[in-house]
C-alpha positions as CSV (number, residue, x, y, z in Angstrom):
1,M,42.0,-79.9,-33.3
2,T,37.9,-80.4,-34.3
3,P,36.1,-82.5,-32.2
4,P,34.4,-85.9,-33.6
5,Q,31.9,-85.2,-36.3
6,T,28.7,-86.7,-37.7
7,E,29.6,-88.3,-41.2
8,H,27.6,-88.0,-44.1
9,R,27.5,-87.9,-47.8
10,K,24.8,-87.7,-50.4
11,G,21.9,-88.1,-48.0
12,G,23.6,-85.4,-45.5
13,R,20.6,-83.0,-45.8
14,T,18.2,-85.4,-44.6
15,R,20.2,-87.0,-42.1
16,R,21.3,-83.4,-41.0
17,A,17.4,-82.6,-40.4
18,V,17.0,-85.6,-38.0
19,I,19.8,-84.9,-36.3
20,S,18.3,-81.0,-35.7
21,A,15.1,-82.6,-34.8
22,V,16.7,-84.6,-32.0
23,L,18.6,-81.7,-30.6
24,A,15.9,-79.4,-30.8
25,V,14.5,-81.3,-27.5
26,T,17.9,-80.7,-25.6
27,L,17.9,-77.0,-27.1
28,S,14.5,-76.4,-25.6
29,A,15.8,-77.2,-22.1
30,G,17.9,-74.4,-22.4
31,G,21.0,-73.8,-20.3
32,A,24.8,-74.0,-21.4
33,A,24.4,-77.6,-22.9
34,A,21.8,-76.1,-25.0
35,W,24.0,-73.4,-25.9
36,A,26.9,-75.4,-26.9
37,L,24.9,-78.0,-28.8
38,D,23.4,-74.9,-31.0
39,R,26.9,-73.6,-31.6
40,F,29.1,-76.3,-32.1
41,V,26.8,-79.4,-33.4
42,V,23.4,-77.9,-34.9
43,P,24.2,-76.9,-38.6
44,H,23.4,-73.3,-39.6
45,A,23.5,-72.7,-43.3
46,E,24.0,-69.2,-44.3
47,I,24.3,-69.7,-48.2
48,T,23.3,-72.4,-49.9
49,N,24.5,-73.5,-53.7
50,V,27.8,-71.7,-53.1
51,S,28.8,-72.4,-56.9
52,E,25.9,-70.5,-58.0
53,Y,26.5,-67.7,-55.6
54,E,30.2,-67.5,-56.5
55,A,29.6,-67.3,-60.4
56,S,26.9,-64.6,-59.5
57,Q,29.6,-62.2,-57.6
58,A,31.5,-59.5,-59.3
59,G,35.1,-60.1,-60.6
60,T,34.8,-63.9,-59.8
61,T,33.6,-65.0,-63.5
62,T,36.5,-67.2,-64.0
63,T,34.4,-70.2,-64.8
64,T,34.5,-69.5,-68.9
65,T,38.2,-69.3,-68.6
66,T,38.6,-72.6,-66.9
67,D,36.2,-74.4,-68.8
68,E,37.9,-73.4,-71.9
69,T,41.2,-74.4,-70.6
70,S,39.8,-77.9,-69.4
71,T,38.4,-78.5,-72.9
72,D,42.0,-77.4,-74.8
73,T,43.8,-79.8,-72.2
74,S,41.6,-82.7,-71.8
75,A,43.1,-84.7,-74.6
76,S,46.4,-84.2,-73.0
77,A,45.6,-84.9,-69.7
78,V,47.7,-88.1,-68.0
79,V,46.8,-89.9,-65.0
80,T,48.8,-92.6,-63.2
81,D,48.3,-94.1,-59.9
82,T,50.3,-91.3,-58.2
83,S,50.2,-88.4,-60.6
84,Y,48.5,-86.1,-63.0
85,T,49.4,-83.7,-65.4
86,S,47.2,-81.7,-67.7
87,G,48.9,-78.7,-69.5
88,D,51.5,-76.9,-67.2
89,T,49.5,-78.3,-63.8
90,G,50.7,-81.7,-62.0
91,V,50.2,-83.7,-59.4
92,T,52.8,-86.1,-57.8
93,I,52.0,-88.0,-54.8
94,S,54.5,-90.0,-53.0
95,T,54.5,-91.8,-49.5
96,V,57.3,-91.5,-46.7
97,T,57.8,-94.1,-43.8
98,T,60.2,-93.3,-41.2
99,G,61.1,-94.8,-38.0
100,S,60.1,-98.3,-36.7
101,G,57.6,-100.2,-34.4
102,D,55.6,-97.7,-32.3
103,D,58.0,-94.9,-33.7
104,T,56.9,-95.4,-37.1
105,V,55.4,-92.4,-39.2
106,T,53.7,-92.5,-42.3
107,Y,52.9,-89.2,-44.4
108,Y,51.9,-88.7,-47.7
109,V,53.3,-85.6,-50.1
110,A,51.6,-83.9,-52.8
111,D,53.8,-82.0,-55.0
112,V,51.7,-79.6,-57.0
113,V,52.8,-77.2,-59.8
114,L,49.9,-75.1,-61.1
115,D,49.4,-73.5,-64.4
116,D,47.5,-70.9,-62.6
117,A,47.1,-70.0,-59.1
118,T,43.3,-69.8,-59.4
119,T,43.3,-73.7,-60.7
120,L,43.7,-74.4,-56.8
121,K,40.3,-74.0,-55.8
122,S,38.1,-74.1,-52.5
123,A,35.0,-75.9,-51.9
124,F,32.3,-76.0,-48.8
125,A,30.5,-79.4,-47.5
126,E,27.0,-79.7,-49.4
127,D,28.1,-76.5,-51.4
128,T,27.0,-74.6,-48.5
129,Y,28.4,-72.0,-46.5
130,G,27.7,-71.8,-42.5
131,E,28.6,-73.6,-39.4
132,N,28.6,-77.2,-38.4
133,I,27.8,-78.4,-41.8
134,T,30.1,-81.3,-42.8
135,E,30.9,-83.9,-45.4
136,T,34.0,-86.2,-45.9
137,T,36.9,-84.8,-48.1
138,S,36.0,-87.3,-50.7
139,A,32.4,-86.4,-50.8
140,I,33.1,-82.8,-51.5
141,A,35.9,-83.5,-53.7
142,E,33.8,-86.0,-55.9
143,D,30.8,-83.3,-56.2
144,H,33.2,-81.1,-57.7
145,N,35.1,-83.3,-60.1
146,A,38.4,-83.1,-58.1
147,I,41.5,-85.1,-59.3
148,F,43.1,-84.2,-55.8
149,A,42.1,-82.7,-52.8
150,I,42.9,-82.1,-49.0
151,N,41.2,-81.2,-46.0
152,G,40.8,-77.1,-45.3
153,D,40.7,-75.3,-42.3
154,Y,37.3,-76.6,-41.0
155,Y,36.1,-72.8,-41.1
156,G,32.5,-73.8,-40.0
157,F,33.5,-75.0,-36.5
158,R,34.5,-71.3,-35.6
159,D,32.9,-67.7,-35.9
160,T,36.2,-65.9,-36.4
161,G,38.9,-65.6,-38.8
162,I,38.7,-64.1,-42.4
163,V,37.3,-66.5,-45.0
164,I,38.1,-65.7,-48.5
165,R,37.1,-68.4,-51.1
166,N,37.4,-68.3,-55.2
167,G,37.8,-64.8,-54.8
168,V,34.8,-64.3,-52.8
169,V,34.5,-62.7,-49.4
170,Y,32.5,-64.8,-46.7
171,R,33.7,-63.9,-43.3
172,D,35.8,-60.6,-41.9
173,E,36.6,-61.4,-38.5
174,G,40.3,-61.3,-38.2
175,A,41.8,-63.5,-35.2
176,R,45.0,-65.1,-35.7
177,Q,47.6,-65.9,-38.3
178,G,46.3,-66.6,-41.8
179,L,47.3,-67.8,-45.3
180,A,46.9,-65.8,-48.2
181,F,46.8,-67.4,-51.6
182,Y,47.2,-64.7,-54.2
183,K,46.2,-64.8,-58.0
184,D,49.9,-64.1,-59.0
185,G,51.0,-67.4,-57.6
186,T,52.4,-66.2,-54.3
187,V,51.4,-67.4,-50.8
188,K,52.1,-65.7,-47.7
189,V,51.6,-65.8,-44.0
190,Y,49.8,-63.1,-42.5
191,D,48.3,-61.4,-39.4
192,E,44.4,-61.2,-39.9
193,T,44.0,-58.7,-37.3
194,T,45.8,-55.9,-39.3
195,T,43.7,-56.0,-42.5
196,T,40.5,-56.6,-43.8
197,A,39.2,-59.2,-46.0
198,D,38.4,-56.3,-48.7
199,Q,41.8,-55.0,-48.6
200,L,43.0,-59.0,-49.3
201,I,40.7,-59.0,-52.4
202,A,42.0,-55.5,-53.7
203,D,45.5,-57.0,-53.2
204,G,44.7,-60.0,-55.4
205,V,44.0,-62.6,-52.8
206,W,41.9,-65.7,-54.3
207,N,41.7,-67.9,-50.9
208,T,42.6,-67.9,-47.2
209,L,43.1,-70.4,-44.7
210,S,42.4,-69.4,-41.0
211,F,44.0,-72.1,-38.8
212,G,47.8,-72.1,-38.1
213,P,50.3,-71.9,-36.6
214,S,52.9,-70.9,-39.3
215,L,55.5,-73.5,-39.5
216,L,58.6,-71.9,-41.2
217,D,59.9,-68.4,-41.0
218,N,61.9,-67.8,-44.0
219,G,62.8,-71.5,-44.3
220,Q,63.4,-72.0,-40.8
221,I,61.7,-73.7,-37.9
222,A,59.1,-71.0,-36.4
223,S,60.0,-70.9,-32.6
224,G,57.2,-71.6,-30.0
225,I,55.0,-73.4,-32.1
226,E,54.6,-76.4,-29.6
227,D,52.8,-74.0,-27.2
228,V,50.6,-72.1,-30.0
229,E,46.8,-72.5,-29.4
230,V,44.9,-72.2,-32.6
231,D,41.5,-72.0,-30.9
232,T,40.0,-71.5,-27.3
233,N,36.6,-72.1,-28.0
234,F,34.2,-74.2,-25.9
235,G,35.0,-78.0,-26.8
236,N,38.2,-77.0,-29.0
237,H,41.8,-76.9,-28.1
238,S,44.8,-77.2,-29.5
239,V,46.3,-80.8,-29.1
240,Q,50.0,-81.0,-28.8
241,G,52.3,-83.8,-28.8
242,E,52.5,-86.3,-31.7
243,Q,49.1,-86.3,-34.2
244,P,47.7,-86.8,-37.2
245,R,48.3,-83.4,-39.2
246,T,47.9,-81.5,-42.4
247,A,50.2,-78.8,-43.9
248,V,50.5,-76.4,-46.7
249,G,54.0,-75.4,-47.8
250,V,55.1,-73.0,-50.7
251,I,58.4,-74.2,-52.9
252,D,58.1,-71.4,-55.3
253,E,55.4,-69.2,-57.1
254,N,52.6,-71.7,-58.0
255,H,54.7,-74.5,-56.7
256,L,53.1,-76.0,-53.6
257,V,53.6,-79.0,-51.2
258,F,50.6,-80.3,-49.3
259,V,51.6,-82.9,-46.4
260,V,49.0,-85.1,-44.5
261,V,50.6,-87.0,-41.8
262,D,48.7,-90.2,-40.4
263,G,48.5,-90.8,-36.4
264,R,47.4,-92.4,-33.2
265,S,48.0,-95.6,-34.9
266,P,51.0,-97.7,-33.4
267,G,53.0,-99.7,-35.8
268,Y,51.6,-97.6,-38.7
269,S,51.9,-94.0,-37.9
270,A,52.2,-92.6,-34.4
271,G,51.9,-88.9,-35.8
272,V,54.1,-86.2,-35.4
273,T,54.3,-82.8,-32.9
274,M,54.0,-78.9,-34.8
275,T,58.1,-79.2,-34.7
276,G,58.0,-82.4,-36.3
277,L,55.6,-81.3,-39.1
278,A,57.6,-78.0,-39.4
279,Q,61.0,-80.4,-40.1
280,I,59.0,-82.4,-42.8
281,M,58.3,-79.1,-44.4
282,K,61.5,-77.6,-44.5
283,D,63.4,-81.0,-45.7
284,L,60.5,-81.0,-48.6
285,G,62.4,-77.4,-49.4
286,A,59.2,-75.2,-48.5
287,T,60.4,-71.9,-47.5
288,T,57.0,-70.9,-46.2
289,A,54.5,-73.5,-44.2
290,Y,51.3,-73.7,-42.6
291,N,49.3,-76.0,-40.3
292,I,45.6,-76.7,-40.8
293,D,43.1,-78.6,-39.4
294,G,44.3,-82.1,-38.4
295,G,43.4,-85.0,-36.2
296,G,40.5,-87.2,-37.8
297,S,40.1,-84.7,-40.5
298,S,43.5,-85.0,-42.0
299,T,43.0,-86.6,-45.6
300,M,44.2,-86.5,-48.9
301,Y,42.2,-87.6,-52.0
302,F,43.4,-88.6,-55.5
303,N,41.8,-89.6,-58.6
304,G,38.5,-91.1,-56.9
305,S,40.4,-92.7,-53.8
306,L,41.5,-91.5,-50.3
307,V,45.3,-91.8,-50.3
308,N,45.9,-91.7,-46.7
309,N,44.7,-94.0,-43.7
310,P,43.0,-91.6,-41.2
311,L,43.6,-92.7,-37.6
312,G,44.5,-96.0,-39.0
313,D,40.8,-96.9,-39.7
314,N,40.6,-95.9,-43.2
315,K,37.5,-94.0,-42.0
316,E,37.1,-90.2,-42.8
317,R,35.6,-87.9,-40.3
318,G,33.7,-84.9,-42.1
319,T,35.1,-81.4,-42.5
320,S,33.7,-78.3,-43.6
321,D,35.7,-77.7,-46.5
322,I,38.5,-78.5,-49.0
323,L,40.9,-77.3,-51.3
324,Y,41.1,-79.1,-54.6
325,I,42.4,-79.2,-58.4
326,A,39.5,-80.2,-60.7
327,Q,40.0,-82.9,-63.4
328,S,40.5,-81.5,-67.0
């Protein structure tokens, strides 16, 4: 799970500059503390204006098609408090509460059917690729006219993993189990260390997530998931036990299920273990399921509002990235 983050919205760049200036004093002192601040706190932008960058990359010119589709289907888009339909794309949100007292667990399910796999997109905080750059899920979603969004894998807290977003390679440092979304509508768990980002692109991968672990193997709960350490970086370790969680599940081609479990809030939602999360995904009919960033980062957004209640405080924590569906 990721550490507490400084939260910001539109004024993020200004606030980030102030934070960086303050931290510069500590960094100048050198030593382990300075290194840790620079590596895990100070923002480092590598690519700004990602939207423009992606549009300029060969093989990623899907904007025209998407815009045309949006124009054709906008008149038929239907939005309710818990659902969205536009053409063959649909999102249905449901709330599930189980248990009682301090054992109560509350989670939110988004059943998503896509007209095309590339309808599910990724976006970075502040439209910038780099380390330690954060915005809330809601802020990123609003910046991209999203009807639906969940937090991503918090790629910006680590410097390993294969990062492919919207058909563009950003990082090629295989380290763990990843999740690959293909343009043909299939989604697969894969071993990052046995392939490359270029090979994945050649195979038709549209987006990847790098977190884990995989929760289901052929529809069955994966063994040993309570003992998996996602990261062993300084200041970051896997949190076991009952926690807030976010997961992606695969029902069929272009049919996905997203789950956000709230936690650390007795009486409202205690959270779940990895095995508990896997059981939820199995009960929903997923054959493949994958854990992504959780804790205070676990957030679901729909039609302009936060769906869940992070940590029982109804307050989002900044994250590096989101998965989203744009509103037609």
